[in-house]
N, C-alpha and C positions, 0 to 999 in steps of 0.2 A: 504494499499500499504506499502511495506517495503522499506527501504533505499537500494541503490545500495551497492554491496559488493566490496571489494577491487579487485576481479578478473574481475568484470563486465566492459564491454567497456563503454567509455564515449559517443560515437556516433555510430549509425548504419545508413549508408546511409545518408540521409538528416536530420535524427532525432537526436537530443540531448536527451540522456536518463535521465529521472528524477527520476525513482524509479522502483521497481519490483512490478508488479501486480499479479504475480503467477508463478508457475513452475510445470512441470509434466514430464512424461516419454519421451516426444518428444522434449521438449525445455523449454525455459524461456520467459515469456511475460513481457515486460517492457512498462512503460509509456514513450512515446517520444514526443518531440515537435520540430517542424520546426522552422527555423529562423523567419518565418513570424508569428509564434504563434499558428499554428494548432496543436492540440494534437492528438496522435494516440497510439493504442495498437500495440506494435511491437513484434512479436513472432520470436525468434531466435532459430533455430534448433540445438540440441546438436551435438557435434563433432562426436559421434559414429554413428549417422544417416547420418550426412553430408558426411561421407566417403563412403556411400553405393550408388553405381551408380544407382541401380534399384530404391532406394528411391528418388534420385534426379530426375529421369525421371518422377516418379509419381507425385512428388511435383511440377515439372514444368507443367505438364498437368493440375493439380488441381488449380494451381495458375492462369493459363490462363482462366480456366473455372469460377473461383471465380470472376474474373474481370468482367464477363458478367452478374453477378447477379445484377439486377437493381430493387430495391424495397426500398421505404422510411422506411420500417419496418425491413429491414436487413442491418446491419452495413456494409458500402461499403469498399472494398479494396482500399487503398490510395497509396500503393507502395510495391514493392517486388524486391528481387534480388535472383533469383533461382540459379545463377552461382557463388555466393559469396563463400568464404571458409566455412563460416557457413551460409547457406541459411536463408533468413528472409522474412517475410511478415508483412505488416502493415495495420491495419484497422482503420477507424475513431474511436476516443475515445468518448464514450457516458457517461457523467457525471450523471449516474443514478444507483441506487442500484438494485441487482438482485431480481427477484420475490421471491425467497426463503427467502431472508432477510426480505422483506416486510411482507410476510404471517407469518413467525416466530414471528415477533414482534406484528403485528396487528391482525392476524387471517384471516379467509376467506374473500374474496372480495365479494361485492354484485353481484347479477346476471347480471345486466347491464354491470358492469366492466368486468366480465368474458366473456360475449358475445362479447364485443369490443375487448378484448384480443384475443379471438378465431378468429374473423374475420381478424384482422390485421396480426396475426401470420400465418394464413393460406395463406395470400397473400405473406408474406415473403417466406414461404416454396414453394409456387408455382413458385416464381422467382428462388429459389435455384434449384428446380427440372428442371425448363425450361433451366437452364444453364448446365444440364447434371450432377448435383451433388446430393448427398444424404447427409443429415446432420448427421444422425446416433447418435446424442446425444442431442435431444430436451429434455430439462429438466429446472426446475425453475432457476437453477444457470446460464443458458445460455440465459435468457431473462432479459434484463434491462428495468426498468420502468422510464419514464419521464412523465411530466405532459401532454405532447401532444401525448402519445402513447407508446407502447412497442418497443424494438429493439432486434431482434434475433442476437446473436453473435456466433462466433466460427463455422460458417458453412463451410463445405468442408475442404480443406487443410489438417490439421493434421488428421481430422477424416477419410477423404478419404484415405489418405496414410496409416493411421493405419490399415484400414480395411484389406488390403492385408497382411501386415506384421504380424499383431497380431493374426488374426483368424487362420492363419497357425499353430500357436503354441497352439491353443485351448483356447486362452484368449478372453473373450467377449469384444466387442467394445461398449461402452455406459455405462449407469448408471442403475444398478438394481432398479426396481420399475418404471422405465420409458422406458423399453425395450419392443419391440414387441415379441409376442410368437415365431415367426420364427427366430428372432435373438437369443433368448434363446436356441432354438433347434439347432443352428449352421447353419442355412440357410443364404442365401444372404440377406443383409439388402437393401431394395429398398425404393422407395417413400412411399409405403404403411406403411412401418415401422415408418417413420416420422409422418404420420397421427396418428398412434396408440400412439406414444409418446406424440403428441400433445393433444390427449384425456386424457392421464395420467396427463399432466401438468394442463389442465383446470379443471379436477376433483380435483387436489390438490389445485388450486386457489379457487375453490368453496367450499371445505370442510375443508382445512387446513391440509389434510393428503393424502398420496399417495393411489391410489385406490386398490393396492395390498398389502397394509400394509408395515410394516418395520420389523426389526429384523435380523435374520440370512439371509445371501445372498441366500443360497440354498432354504430356505422356501419362500422367496420373489419370486424367479424365478419359483418355483413349482406352486405358486398361480397364477402367470402371465399366465402360460400355461394351467392350469386346472381349476381355480376358476373364478367365476363371479366377476367383479369389485365391490368394496364397494362404493356405491353411496348414502349411507344414509346421509340425510341432504340436498340433492339436490331436493328441492321440486318444482322447476319450471319445468313444463312438457316440454317445448321447449328445455331447457338446458339439461334435463335428456336424452331426445331422441337423442340430438346431441352427447352426450358423449357415449351413447350405440352404435351409429353407428360407431364412431371413434374407439371404443374399441372391435370391433368384432374380434373374434379369427382368422378368416380366412382373409387374405389380400384382397381377392376379395369382401368381404362384407363391406369394408370401402369406404367412399367417397375419391375422390382425394383432394389434397390440394386446387386446383382451384375450385372444386365442393362444398366446404364447404360454399362458399358465398351464394348459393342458399338455404342452410339450416338455415341461420341466420335470426332472426326476423328483421322486417324493421326498428326497432328503434335502431339497432346497426349501427353506422355510417360506411359509405363506404369509407370516406376520412379522413380528419383531425379529431383527436379524443380529441380536447380540452374539458375539463370538464368530461372526461371519468372516473376519479377516484373521490371518495368521499373526502370531505374536510380534514378529519383527515389523509387519506392516502396521500394527497398532502403534508401535513405538514411533515409527516414521510419521504416521498421521499425527501423533501427539506433538512431535517436535515441530512439524510444519505448522500446525494449528497455533502453538505458542508463539511462533515467529509471526504468524499472521495477525495475532491479537495484541501486538505491541502497539498501543493506540496513544494518540495525543490526549492530554487532559481535557475534560469536558468543560472546564471553566476558563479556557484560554480565548475568550472573546474580548476584544478591546475596542473602544470607540474610535472611529475614523474621524479625526479632527477636521478633515477637509469637507466631508459630506454629512457628518453627524450620524452616519450609519454604522453598523457593527461589521467588523471584519475579523478574520481569524488572527489570533495572537500567536507569539512564538510557541511552537509545539513543546508540550511536556509529555514524554512518553512513559507509559506504564503497561504492564501486562494484565489483561482482564482474565486470562485463563491460566491456571497454574497446575503443575504437577504435584500430586500428593502421594507419597508412598509408592512412587513409580507408576501410578496410573493417572491419566489425565481425565478430568471431568469434562467429557466432550458431549456426546450426542444428546439430542432431545427426544429420542424415541419417536414413535409414530403418533405422539399425542401432545407434546409440550415443548415449551421453550425453556432453555436452561441458561441461567445467568449466574455467575460467580461473584461473590462480594469482592470488593477491591482489596481486602486485607491480604497482605503478602504473608506467605508462611514463614514462620520463624526458622532460621537456619538451624538445622539439627534438632529442632523441637518437635513436639507432638501437635498435630493439627486435626481436630475433630470437627465434624460437620453437623450443622443444624439444617434440616430441610425445611422449606417453605412450600407447602402444598396450597395453592391458591387459584382462584379464578382471576386471571389477568386480562382476559379478552372477551369474557362473556357478560352476562347480566349482572354479575357481582364484581365487576372489574374494579370499581372505585374502592370497594372494601378490600379486595385482594391486593391491590397496589399499595394501599395504605399499610396493610399488614406486613408486606414485604419490606417496605421502608422502615417500619418499626423494628423488625428483627435485624435488619442491616445496621441500624443505628445502635442497637444493644450490643451486637457483635463488635462494632467499631470501639465502643466504649470499654468493653471487656478487654479487648486485645491491647488497648492503650495503657492499661494499668501494669505497672511493674510487678514482677514476682509471680505472675500467673504460671501455673504448672503446665499449661497447654495453651494453644491458640485455637480459636474457633473460625470456621469458614461457613459460608452459606450457599446452599444449592437450591434453586428455585424451579419448580415445575408448574406449568399452567394446565389446569383441567378444563378451562373454558366454561366452567359452570355445568359441565356434562357429566352425568353419573357414570356412563361407560368409560369415558376418559379418566375420571377420577379413580376408578378401580385400577386402571393401567398405571397411573401416576403412582399409586400406592405400591404396585408391584415393582416399579422402578426404584423407588426409595428403599424398599425392603431388600432388594438385591444389592444395594450399594453398602458395603461393609463400613464405610466411613461415616455414614449417616447414623447418628446415635439417637436423635429425636426429631420429631416433625412438628412444625407449627401449622395448623390448618385442619381440614379444609375450610373453605370460606362459607359454603352453604349447607343446609340440612341434607338435601338429597345426595350431594357429593360426599358428605361425611358418612352417611349410611352405606353408600356403595364402597367406600374405601376401608371402613373398619374391619371387615372380615380379614383382609389381607394384612393390615397392620397387627391385628390381634394374633394371627397365626405366627407372625415373625416376632411377636412380643416387643414390637418397636413402640416406644412411648410416643403418643400423639396428642398434642394439646391444641384443641380447637378454640378459637377465640370468638367466632361469630355464629357457629352452629349451635342453636339454643333449644332445639327440640327436647322434650322432656324424657324421651326414651329412644334408644337406638338398639340395633341387634345385639343379642346376648354375646358376652365376651368372656373367654376363658381366662386370659392372662392379665386382665385388669390394667391394660396399658393405655386406656383412653381416659382423657381428662378434659372436662368442660371448664375452661377458665373464666366463664361468664355465667351469670344467672340464667336459668331457663326461662322460656316464655311463661311457664306456670309460676315460677318464683317471682317473676317481674310483676305479676298481678298484685302481689302484696303492696309494693310501693305505689302502684296505680290507685288501689283502694285507699291506701293511707292518705294520699294526696287529696283525693276527692273528699273524703270524710273530714279532712282537716279544715275544709272550707266551711264558713258559717252558713247556716240555713239549708244545708243539703239534708233533705229527709227522704227523697226518693230518687234513685239513680236509674236512668235509662241506659241500657247496654245494648249496643247494636253490633252484632256479629256478622260481618260480611264474608261469606265463604270464598270470595275472590282472594282473600289474604291467606288462604291455605291453612295448614296446621298452626302456624304462628298465631293467626287470628282466632281460630277456634279455641286453642289452649288458653290464650290470654283472656278472651271473653267469657268462656265457660267458667274458668277458675274464679274470675273476678265476681261473677254472679253468685257462685257458691259461697265465696268468702264473705261477701256483704251480708247475705241472708243468714249465714251460719254463725257469724261472729259479732254482728252489730244489730242495733235496733233499726237501722235504715232498711227500707224496702227497695226492691228493684222491679224494673219492667224490661225484661229481655226481649229482643227481637233478632231473628236470624233471616238474612236475605240471601238468596241463591247467588252463585257467582255470575258476573256479567250484569248485575243490576246497575242501572244508570239513573233511574227516576227515584230519588230519595225523598221527594216532597211528601208523599203519602206516609212513608215510614216515620219521618220526622214529625209529621202531624200527629201520628198515633202516639209517639213517645211523649209529646207535650200534652196531649189529651189526657194521658194517664198521670199528669202532674209531675212529670220528670223535671227536677230542678238542677240536674247535672247529667252530662252525657259522656259515656265512655264509648269510643268507636274502636273496633278491632277489625282491621281489614287492610286494603292496599291504598296507595296514595290517590289514585283516581276516585275511589269511593269516598275517602276522607274529604276530598275537595268537594264532591257533590253534597255530602252531609253538611260541610261548612257553609256552602251557599244556601242550602235549604234552611238551616238554623238562622242565618243572617236575614234571610227573607222574612222570618217570623220575629225579628228583633230579639232573638234569644241571646242573652249575655251571661248566662250562668257558666259554671266550670265545664270545660270541654277538653277531654284528655284522649290521647291515642298512644299507641305503641310506637317504638322507635322505628319500625319497618316502614312507617308512613313518611318519616322525615326525609327531606330531600328537595331538590328544586322543583320536581314535578308538582308536589302538593302546593308550594308557594305560588307557582305559575298558574295552576288550575283554579286554586281558591281565590287568588287575588286579595282584595281587602277583607274577604271573609275569613282569611287565615289568622287575622289579628286576635291575640289572646289565647289561642290554642296552646295547650301544654303537652309535653311528651316525657314519658319516663323512658330512659335509655340505658343500656348497659355500658356505654362508652362515655368517657370523660371529654373534657375540652381543653384546648391550649390555654385558656384563661384561668383554669382551676389552679389554686395555689400549689398543689403538689406537682402540677404538670409544667411549671414555668421553666425550670432548668431543662427539662426534656424538649420543650417547645423551642427554646433558644438553640439547643443543639441541633434539632431537626431543621431549623431555618438555615443554620451554617452549613449543614451537610447537603440539603436538598434545595436550598433557596426557595423554600415554600413552607407555609404553615402546615402543621400536621393535621390530617383529616381524621374523620371518625375511624376508630378501630386501630390506629397507628400505635397509640400509647398502650393499648391492651396487648398487642402483639409484642411490643417492646417489653412489657412486663412478663409475658410468657417466655420469651427468650431469656430474660434475666433469671427467671425461676429455674429454667433448665441449667443455666450456667452456675447458679448457686448450688443446685443438686450435684453437678459434676465436681465442683471444687470440694464439696463435702465428702465425695467418694475418694478422691485421689489426694486430697491434702493441698497445701500451699496457701497463696494469698486468698483473702476473703473474696467471695464471688460477688459482693455488692457493687463491684465496678459496673455491673450491668443494670443496677437498680436505678431508681428515678433520679435521686439527687446526687450531685457530685461527691458529697461526703459519704454516701452510702447509708442506707437505713434498712432496718429489719434484721431479724435473726433467723436462725434455722435450727431445727433439730437434726443434727447430722447423723446419718447411719454410719456403720462401720466403714472404714476406708479400704479401698483396694490398692495394693501397692504394685510397683513395677511400672514399665513404660507402656504396657498395652492399655488401650482404653477400657473402661468398665463395660461389662456386658449390658445389653439392652434391658435385661430383666432387673439387673442391679440398679440401673438408672430409673426404671419405673418405680421401684420401691423407694428410691431416694426422693423422687418427685412427690410421691404420695406422702412422705414423712416430713417434707420441708414446709416451713411457714415462711412466707415471703411478703414483705411490705412493698407493694408496687405503687405505681402512679394512680391507677384507677381504683384500686381496692387492696385489702389484705387478702392474701392467697393462702388458703388452708383447706385441705380435703378431708371429708368425712372418712373415717377408717373403715366403715362398712361398705359404702357404695362408691367411695371416691368422688362424691359430689362436692361442689364448692360450698363451703360453710359461709353463711351470710348472704345478704342481698346486694348491697353495695351498688345501687343504681344511681343515676344522675337525672336531673330535671332540667328541661329546656322549655322556653316559651317564645312564641312568635311575637316580635315586636318590630314595627317598621319594616315588615316583610323580610325579617331575618330571624334566624334561630339564636336566641340569647341564652347563654348558660346561666342557670339560676343557682347551681350547687348540687350537693348530694340530695337525692330524693329522700323523703321522710320514710321511716320504718315504723311499723306498727308496734306500739308498746304492749309488752305482756304476751 
């Protein structure tokens, strides 16, 4: 990767540009990074093409098609702006070397590796073709290798737009030696041409040379059309037959990309490909990846005094990927993005990993990113303290809020021996899907924001909820309502659009009020999808409800807020934290004023959070969001438990205040240089009492549930959420 040049932009869209990955006739490809830390390859089209309206129209169509490509083996599109002055498109950045570099340095790959390569790339091409695209340049330089499988890059987009513009002038699109005969002859490049190119690529991987030789371009193209491929050295009969089918001269004689699966031997994995490369290639991939990820610092932007704009400052380089114990934390699997904390490993020291299992790109992305930042900050502060007996690293995997992916993320974490504990998952469904895998591996997992009252039965007791459940949160909801003067009858509206969170909160609040107080209730349940709340609100008020608790989602809460305002209702109005967010404020408008929320997360303005918030601003140049402090606490709790096991400096370096607060009941220590077992760490977490930012952390000895409620109270004032302080707890 090259440094940015003086004329290069500092940002494109949401991406801070770090360096140049390459340049060509269509544009420049930069390495970009979002504020949340996600890396991307950002292709920016050159001005001379950006001014061509026909080009823009094609680019727009191809960008839309590329977004539909869904394969773990094809690098996904993460952003685009086809209407910008200079159109751009971003894809996920994969920290792996191209196949061409690996073969050039190491030589041919073994047969099994080539078979796996073929199966997974054929699946990538099937996804490309299914989206209505043709790659047109399948070659070793466009396939990146990671330890868990290959990634096809540069599909569609520039290739597809090039096709019309360049073939009109007689210029070939693609790379000589990896082109199909029909492309050489000037015909239309279709999906069959991609299969031919894949055959050339696999032959190159198996022999170390292109099947139609090298040298003068004209000679290579002539051999492609008229000569048989050179497959000398391919002794495996299955692989040779596969290559001959792919390299048929006539397009109709080749299998489709989707049909290649049936031609693969059964020992070529159909799914995740861990172990698909021999050990020496894994080491080579690791070395090349580390060199690739020596990046400039992300805060090296300085103002340009002449124009007032920002421009890249002098580069400061650091490695984002590191080798630990001889194994590089590379691949993302078929399901997730992996980012490593910036902490450098201590020379000769022990380095243990905390996993972050989060939704970073799905419906819970805001909470997931906040939790990732909280864990990173806790690890930063822990590693900064002198005398620590080990250093911590962070490994982050994205489940996208999908239960199926969540189970696969859990499998990835459990397979990694360096991961001693996991913070997450973000959501209830993702947590339920992941827990069986974590429990089987006895890997301690501390969820911050999955607050369902019950999850699948667990044998090893390695699961900890570090926040109060929805049922537990009903207590401060009721306490807050009943503390208000004049409340004699409580209207409780349970909107099933809010799922289990709404049902558990509303149902428990109703039972609690009726069973423990003299106050009466009038509960109402509405089916999911209800949008007309006027009749429901009218019924609540007709039954003399002088306070309202709403349990549901943001859209429903806004509808209820408007209906109450229309009837000039000014009594107490409370909702659960799941309603909080910009959607409620925007939909409810002025009707949101005065609404209150009981939440399990604290705020940057809370006295206990001030030191944390200041550190967060220095680290990320942003205020901490909801759930960040709670993830910080969870990581600090794990660090405290680890220190208690192995001895050394107090683990409070990861706690909220710089001076360190809180004590712990330390279990027996494990000696030696090996990390503690996961089971030992589970027991240590269960026995540790930790004073965090958001609450005190102590777990019940019988069910390992969090002791205490420790919720927080917010109110909407001037269309903003104002932090009021700790939520009240019921006396007695």
